Each structure stands twice: as C-alpha cells, then as structure tokens.
LUMFIZA-757411 format. One record per residue: residue number from 1; residue in one letter; x, y, z of N, C-alpha, C in turn. Coordinates in steps of 0.02 Angstrom, whole numbers, plus 50000, padded with zeros to 5 digits. Atoms other than C-alpha are relative to their C-alpha. Layout:
! residues N
NUM, a, X, Y, Z, X, Y, Z, X, Y, Z;
...
***
This chain:
! residues 181
1, x, 49933, 49974, 50000, 49844, 50831, 50109, 50035, 50050, 49985;
2, x, 49991, 49932, 50043, 49938, 50962, 50072, 50071, 49970, 49960;
3, x, 49943, 49970, 50063, 50045, 50988, 49922, 50030, 50073, 50021;
4, x, 49968, 49949, 50002, 50189, 51087, 49919, 50000, 50050, 49919;
5, x, 49998, 49964, 50073, 50210, 51209, 49779, 50063, 49980, 49967;
6, x, 49946, 50043, 50022, 50344, 51116, 49690, 50024, 50063, 49911;
7, x, 49971, 49973, 50055, 50436, 51226, 49548, 50070, 49970, 49970;
8, x, 49948, 50005, 50022, 50550, 51159, 49413, 50023, 50006, 49950;
9, x, 49954, 49967, 50034, 50694, 51186, 49323, 50037, 49947, 49964;
10, x, 49976, 50038, 50028, 50760, 51099, 49188, 50093, 50066, 49990;
11, x, 49914, 49953, 50026, 50972, 51152, 49162, 50042, 49959, 49957;
12, x, 49969, 50003, 50045, 51073, 51140, 49028, 50058, 50020, 49980;
13, x, 49933, 49933, 49991, 51254, 51181, 49029, 49974, 50068, 49997;
14, x, 50026, 49942, 49979, 51188, 51327, 49131, 49953, 50030, 49968;
15, x, 50059, 49974, 50027, 51027, 51367, 49025, 49960, 49953, 50036;
16, x, 50045, 50037, 49945, 50888, 51355, 49145, 49912, 50013, 49956;
17, x, 50079, 50002, 50050, 50685, 51331, 49080, 49977, 49984, 50057;
18, x, 50039, 50065, 49968, 50542, 51294, 49177, 49962, 49978, 50002;
19, x, 50047, 50078, 50029, 50449, 51132, 49154, 49931, 50015, 50045;
20, x, 50049, 50006, 49974, 50290, 51107, 49214, 49994, 49919, 50029;
21, x, 50004, 50083, 49995, 50184, 50954, 49264, 49996, 49963, 49964;
22, x, 50010, 50060, 50044, 50177, 50860, 49107, 50082, 49977, 50006;
23, x, 49945, 50020, 50000, 50362, 50872, 49105, 50010, 49952, 50042;
24, x, 50001, 50038, 49931, 50374, 50814, 49287, 49973, 49921, 50002;
25, x, 50047, 50063, 50001, 50246, 50665, 49250, 50048, 49957, 49950;
26, x, 49983, 50015, 50065, 50340, 50633, 49078, 50068, 49957, 50049;
27, x, 49942, 50013, 50003, 50510, 50608, 49177, 50006, 49972, 50084;
28, x, 49994, 50026, 49928, 50482, 50547, 49366, 50012, 49916, 50009;
29, x, 49999, 50086, 50001, 50479, 50330, 49320, 50056, 50021, 49979;
30, x, 49930, 49990, 50023, 50642, 50374, 49235, 50069, 50005, 50046;
31, x, 49945, 49985, 49973, 50727, 50435, 49372, 50016, 49945, 50060;
32, x, 49975, 50045, 49955, 50841, 50316, 49470, 49973, 49968, 50058;
33, x, 50006, 50006, 49951, 50767, 50217, 49597, 50031, 49990, 50047;
34, x, 49929, 50015, 49967, 50917, 50228, 49721, 49981, 50050, 50062;
35, x, 50011, 49961, 49944, 50907, 50299, 49895, 50028, 50079, 49998;
36, x, 49953, 49924, 50032, 51044, 50447, 49809, 49922, 50029, 49990;
37, x, 50046, 49959, 50003, 50861, 50502, 49758, 49938, 50002, 50040;
38, x, 50025, 49969, 49973, 50776, 50507, 49904, 49973, 50039, 50027;
39, x, 50042, 49928, 50000, 50753, 50681, 49935, 49969, 50030, 49957;
40, x, 50029, 49975, 50034, 50695, 50720, 49782, 49939, 49972, 49996;
41, x, 50052, 50037, 49989, 50571, 50573, 49802, 49934, 50020, 50031;
42, x, 50031, 49968, 49941, 50502, 50636, 49963, 49967, 50074, 49968;
43, x, 50016, 49944, 50025, 50498, 50819, 49882, 49925, 49982, 49947;
44, x, 50042, 50024, 50036, 50379, 50744, 49737, 49948, 49964, 50025;
45, x, 50042, 50041, 49972, 50286, 50641, 49866, 49934, 50032, 50004;
46, x, 50025, 49934, 50011, 50203, 50826, 49875, 49968, 50024, 49959;
47, x, 50006, 49949, 50054, 50168, 50868, 49718, 49941, 49992, 49985;
48, x, 50070, 49974, 50018, 50009, 50943, 49654, 49982, 49938, 49949;
49, x, 50017, 50042, 50051, 50011, 50804, 49510, 49984, 49939, 50027;
50, x, 50027, 50060, 49973, 49914, 50648, 49555, 50022, 49927, 49965;
51, x, 49945, 50050, 50023, 50022, 50570, 49426, 50065, 50000, 50021;
52, x, 49946, 49992, 49955, 50173, 50617, 49497, 50007, 49963, 50071;
53, x, 49997, 50016, 49941, 50130, 50559, 49671, 49990, 49900, 49968;
54, x, 50000, 50075, 50024, 50064, 50399, 49594, 50074, 49973, 50000;
55, x, 49910, 50030, 50023, 50253, 50359, 49527, 50028, 49978, 50056;
56, x, 49972, 50018, 49940, 50318, 50381, 49690, 49993, 49964, 50037;
57, x, 50009, 50041, 49932, 50208, 50285, 49791, 50017, 49911, 49970;
58, x, 49981, 50052, 50021, 50285, 50131, 49675, 50071, 49991, 50000;
59, x, 49921, 50010, 49972, 50462, 50171, 49715, 50022, 49941, 50047;
60, x, 49961, 50037, 49920, 50557, 50035, 49819, 50046, 50055, 50039;
61, x, 49966, 49945, 49951, 50649, 50187, 49897, 49959, 50048, 50013;
62, x, 50052, 49969, 49954, 50540, 50241, 50025, 50034, 50027, 50067;
63, x, 49988, 49980, 49948, 50535, 50330, 50183, 49927, 50022, 50036;
64, x, 50046, 49980, 49952, 50418, 50373, 50328, 49953, 50069, 49980;
65, x, 50036, 49957, 50033, 50402, 50552, 50244, 49923, 49989, 49932;
66, x, 50026, 50002, 50053, 50338, 50481, 50097, 49941, 49960, 50007;
67, x, 50090, 50022, 49974, 50204, 50369, 50167, 49966, 50045, 50022;
68, x, 50071, 49929, 49954, 50131, 50514, 50276, 49985, 50040, 49934;
69, x, 50038, 49963, 50051, 50120, 50616, 50123, 49933, 49986, 49948;
70, x, 50048, 50009, 50061, 50030, 50493, 50007, 49960, 49936, 50041;
71, x, 50059, 50036, 49957, 49917, 50387, 50154, 49949, 50017, 50001;
72, x, 50060, 49962, 49997, 49810, 50527, 50153, 49971, 50036, 49934;
73, x, 50003, 49952, 50071, 49831, 50570, 49959, 49892, 49985, 49993;
74, x, 50086, 50019, 49999, 49630, 50597, 49907, 49994, 49968, 49949;
75, x, 50005, 50044, 50061, 49656, 50501, 49755, 50026, 49934, 50033;
76, x, 50001, 50080, 49964, 49629, 50324, 49800, 50055, 49958, 49927;
77, x, 49954, 50042, 50064, 49740, 50259, 49636, 50061, 50019, 50039;
78, x, 49943, 49991, 49974, 49891, 50341, 49738, 50003, 49957, 50072;
79, x, 49997, 50046, 49941, 49845, 50245, 49901, 50008, 49927, 49983;
80, x, 49991, 50068, 50032, 49818, 50074, 49801, 50070, 49995, 49991;
81, x, 49945, 50009, 50036, 49972, 50089, 49725, 50055, 50008, 50069;
82, x, 49983, 49991, 49928, 50048, 50127, 49904, 50012, 49930, 50030;
83, x, 49997, 50055, 49958, 49997, 49979, 49990, 50006, 49946, 49954;
84, x, 49971, 50059, 50042, 50056, 49865, 49840, 50063, 49988, 49991;
85, x, 49921, 49981, 49992, 50237, 49924, 49859, 50009, 49958, 50080;
86, x, 49988, 50025, 49945, 50308, 49816, 49992, 50042, 50011, 50042;
87, x, 49949, 49967, 49959, 50437, 49921, 50057, 49963, 50049, 50030;
88, x, 50051, 49948, 49964, 50310, 50034, 50094, 49962, 49994, 50077;
89, x, 50030, 50039, 49935, 50210, 49927, 50193, 50051, 49974, 50060;
90, x, 49962, 50058, 49944, 50346, 49859, 50304, 50017, 50070, 50039;
91, x, 50003, 49939, 49948, 50363, 50050, 50368, 49956, 50026, 50030;
92, x, 50077, 49973, 49976, 50171, 50071, 50381, 49990, 49981, 50081;
93, x, 50007, 50018, 49946, 50141, 50086, 50570, 49919, 49954, 50013;
94, x, 50071, 50047, 49991, 49978, 49983, 50646, 49958, 50043, 49997;
95, x, 50065, 49950, 50011, 49875, 50141, 50667, 49975, 50015, 49940;
96, x, 50014, 49995, 50068, 49903, 50171, 50483, 49943, 49964, 49971;
97, x, 50047, 50065, 50034, 49840, 50013, 50443, 49924, 49990, 50009;
98, x, 50075, 49982, 49970, 49681, 50042, 50540, 49982, 50031, 49969;
99, x, 50041, 49945, 50029, 49654, 50194, 50469, 49983, 49988, 49915;
100, x, 50005, 50012, 50073, 49683, 50120, 50285, 49921, 49960, 50005;
101, x, 50065, 50048, 49985, 49541, 49964, 50344, 49954, 50029, 50009;
102, x, 50089, 49976, 49997, 49399, 50093, 50407, 49994, 50054, 49942;
103, x, 50011, 49935, 50046, 49436, 50198, 50249, 49932, 49965, 49946;
104, x, 50047, 50023, 50039, 49307, 50081, 50163, 50000, 49982, 49921;
105, x, 49985, 49988, 50070, 49406, 50087, 50005, 50021, 49904, 49998;
106, x, 49993, 50082, 49984, 49385, 49871, 49974, 50072, 49975, 49945;
107, x, 49949, 50019, 50006, 49534, 49866, 49856, 50081, 50007, 50035;
108, x, 49943, 49960, 49929, 49660, 49962, 49990, 50008, 49926, 50051;
109, x, 50022, 50034, 49940, 49576, 49825, 50113, 50013, 49917, 49975;
110, x, 49999, 50074, 50011, 49594, 49664, 50010, 50076, 50018, 49994;
111, x, 49910, 49994, 50025, 49796, 49729, 49950, 50023, 49979, 50084;
112, x, 49957, 49984, 49930, 49809, 49742, 50163, 49992, 49940, 50019;
113, x, 50029, 50060, 49974, 49742, 49562, 50171, 50046, 49970, 49987;
114, x, 49967, 50053, 50045, 49844, 49480, 50030, 50081, 50009, 50023;
115, x, 49947, 49998, 49989, 49999, 49557, 50110, 50014, 50025, 50062;
116, x, 49977, 49970, 49897, 50016, 49550, 50317, 50057, 49980, 50007;
117, x, 49914, 50009, 49964, 50186, 49470, 50309, 50065, 50040, 49972;
118, x, 49950, 49928, 50013, 50258, 49636, 50240, 49967, 50056, 50058;
119, x, 50029, 49964, 49935, 50168, 49726, 50408, 50054, 49995, 50024;
120, x, 49954, 50023, 49962, 50328, 49720, 50480, 49993, 50039, 50082;
121, x, 49994, 49951, 49945, 50294, 49867, 50622, 49920, 49964, 50007;
122, x, 50081, 50014, 49979, 50113, 49778, 50665, 49990, 49939, 50027;
123, x, 50025, 50061, 49959, 50043, 49656, 50759, 49944, 49959, 49942;
124, x, 50018, 50026, 50054, 49994, 49552, 50600, 49933, 49948, 50015;
125, x, 50041, 50043, 49982, 49864, 49442, 50700, 49949, 50019, 50020;
126, x, 50065, 49962, 49992, 49765, 49575, 50773, 49962, 50031, 49942;
127, x, 50014, 49985, 50060, 49753, 49652, 50609, 49960, 49959, 49950;
128, x, 50039, 50069, 50010, 49707, 49477, 50530, 49913, 49995, 50046;
129, x, 50062, 50018, 49977, 49562, 49456, 50664, 49950, 50049, 49988;
130, x, 50047, 49942, 50026, 49484, 49626, 50613, 49968, 49983, 49922;
131, x, 50017, 50006, 50068, 49512, 49590, 50438, 49914, 49929, 49986;
132, x, 50051, 50078, 50004, 49411, 49410, 50468, 49929, 50026, 50013;
133, x, 50082, 49997, 49978, 49254, 49482, 50520, 49975, 50081, 49976;
134, x, 50034, 49949, 50051, 49243, 49634, 50392, 49960, 49964, 49957;
135, x, 50055, 49997, 50002, 49085, 49659, 50299, 49985, 49945, 49921;
136, x, 50002, 50029, 50066, 49150, 49605, 50131, 50026, 49948, 49982;
137, x, 49975, 50068, 50026, 49175, 49427, 50072, 50060, 50006, 49964;
138, x, 49949, 49998, 50056, 49296, 49479, 49937, 50082, 50023, 50067;
139, x, 49930, 49990, 49967, 49413, 49536, 50091, 50016, 49932, 50059;
140, x, 49999, 50061, 49985, 49389, 49383, 50187, 49999, 49936, 49976;
141, x, 49973, 50052, 50037, 49422, 49272, 50057, 50065, 50026, 49981;
142, x, 49931, 49980, 50013, 49589, 49374, 50033, 50045, 49963, 50050;
143, x, 49977, 50027, 49949, 49626, 49331, 50196, 50012, 49924, 50005;
144, x, 50003, 50097, 50018, 49578, 49136, 50175, 50068, 49987, 49977;
145, x, 49967, 50020, 50043, 49692, 49142, 50040, 50084, 50025, 50014;
146, x, 49908, 49988, 49949, 49863, 49235, 50141, 50023, 49940, 50011;
147, x, 49967, 50043, 49954, 49881, 49080, 50232, 50028, 49945, 49950;
148, x, 49984, 50045, 50042, 49915, 48971, 50084, 50058, 50030, 49989;
149, x, 49935, 49962, 50045, 50055, 49092, 50030, 50050, 50008, 50066;
150, x, 49976, 49985, 49938, 50112, 49122, 50213, 49964, 49960, 50048;
151, x, 50016, 50026, 49932, 50096, 48994, 50352, 49987, 50025, 50054;
152, x, 49959, 49955, 49928, 50156, 49082, 50485, 49953, 50057, 50010;
153, x, 50029, 49932, 49976, 50035, 49243, 50462, 49932, 49983, 50027;
154, x, 50072, 49980, 49969, 49844, 49205, 50493, 49976, 49942, 50041;
155, x, 50020, 50064, 49957, 49803, 49104, 50666, 49961, 49958, 49989;
156, x, 50042, 50037, 50007, 49741, 48954, 50646, 49916, 50020, 50006;
157, x, 50068, 49988, 49986, 49588, 48993, 50741, 49946, 50050, 49966;
158, x, 50048, 49946, 50056, 49541, 49134, 50610, 49978, 49963, 49939;
159, x, 50011, 50038, 50062, 49549, 49004, 50473, 49963, 49955, 50011;
160, x, 50073, 50062, 49982, 49430, 48890, 50565, 49968, 50035, 50000;
161, x, 50073, 49949, 50020, 49311, 49023, 50579, 49992, 50017, 49939;
162, x, 50025, 49988, 50052, 49319, 49063, 50416, 49984, 49947, 49957;
163, x, 50032, 50050, 50043, 49289, 48904, 50349, 49934, 49987, 50027;
164, x, 50081, 50006, 49974, 49120, 48923, 50439, 49981, 50062, 49963;
165, x, 50019, 49940, 50004, 49098, 49081, 50351, 49931, 49986, 49958;
166, x, 50054, 50014, 50041, 48925, 49099, 50262, 50025, 50026, 49910;
167, x, 49985, 49981, 50069, 49019, 49154, 50104, 50014, 49924, 49960;
168, x, 49968, 50068, 50018, 49043, 48972, 50011, 50084, 50005, 49979;
169, x, 49917, 49981, 50033, 49215, 49064, 49910, 50051, 50012, 50083;
170, x, 49951, 49992, 49943, 49278, 49108, 50086, 50019, 49931, 50036;
171, x, 50005, 50087, 49947, 49243, 48925, 50183, 50042, 49949, 49968;
172, x, 49950, 50043, 50030, 49315, 48834, 50042, 50077, 50037, 49982;
173, x, 49972, 49991, 49987, 49459, 48949, 50032, 50054, 49993, 50059;
174, x, 49985, 50001, 49919, 49489, 48939, 50229, 49999, 49913, 50008;
175, x, 49981, 50103, 50009, 49475, 48730, 50202, 50063, 49993, 49973;
176, x, 49947, 50032, 50041, 49600, 48731, 50078, 50056, 50031, 50025;
177, x, 49942, 50005, 49967, 49710, 48828, 50160, 50038, 49958, 50065;
178, x, 49978, 50038, 49928, 49699, 48728, 50342, 50039, 49931, 49966;
179, x, 49982, 50052, 50031, 49718, 48574, 50231, 50086, 49996, 49961;
180, x, 49944, 49995, 50015, 49877, 48628, 50145, 50064, 50031, 50059;
181, x, 49960, 49991, 49940, 49968, 48653, 50329, 50048, 49970, 49989;
***
C-alpha cells in the first residue's frame, strides 16, 4: 500500500492551523457518510494513520479507489473492516476476493464465506467451491451456515459435500441447511 502524505489544515473564519493525525483520527467518524464526501474519503483511504484508514473502511460511501487502497493495507484490522462492509463487497472483483482468500487471514476468509450474496461482481459458485475445500473448518462452517440465510447462494452439491465433512460441526451445519430448504 502506498500512503500519500496528507497535510490537514483547519480553517475557522479564515484562520488556519495545521492539524496532525490525532485530530484527523478524532473527526473522521463524524464526517457525514454521503456521496458529497467521497473525494475526501478517497484521500483519507491513503492516510498514514491506520485508525483513519480503518474508519474509512467502515463508511457506506465507498468507491473502487478506496477498495484498491484498503485491500492491500498492511494492517489486518483495516482489511477485516473492509470485508465487513457490504457496500465495499458489492464493488469488489473476483480477482480481489481470491487474493483475499489466499491471504490466509482466517477472519477475512470467514467473513467472505458468510457474505457471498454481497459479491455482486463475482461468480459466487466458484468462490463457494474454493471455500468448501479450505483447510480451516471454521471457513467451511461459515459457508454451510451461509446457506441457511441465503438459499440461492451455495449450490446444493457443495452443501451435500459439506454434509459429509470430517468436522462434525461443518457436517451438522450443512445438514441443517439442507433440511431448511
């Protein structure tokens, strides 16, 4: 991730003062989450402060530029917040999702497994197939549980495979999802 040098100034009745990252950290969450502020959010997504980037990842108002800046963030918390943002997931491309799955950050991968329906630009069947083979049972479990919430998400054949999973919790979650069809 490349962070820009952001210099912030506060202006009150024409009097300007420079402010640092602590001030910026304290106000980012209070900037109205509207399209009008998108350019500001895009700039702040490249801020040097992890706390600022983390708050930008929560914003509903997002763009491809923000996603590109935050997907490669060296701080796991920022990426985790980004994948918990359904508006950001809707803009993510399949290649980016597979890169996240390959990141080995289990919390990020579990969030993807539980949010497949938000991946509007992706082939969720292909992603579900890859996730169904993940070595961590908690990922497979989230995938099986996803079906209960979105019956049109995970293909039935994947659920049948997960119903025979070596991990009993995964198998039971898949069986319950199959019964709830």
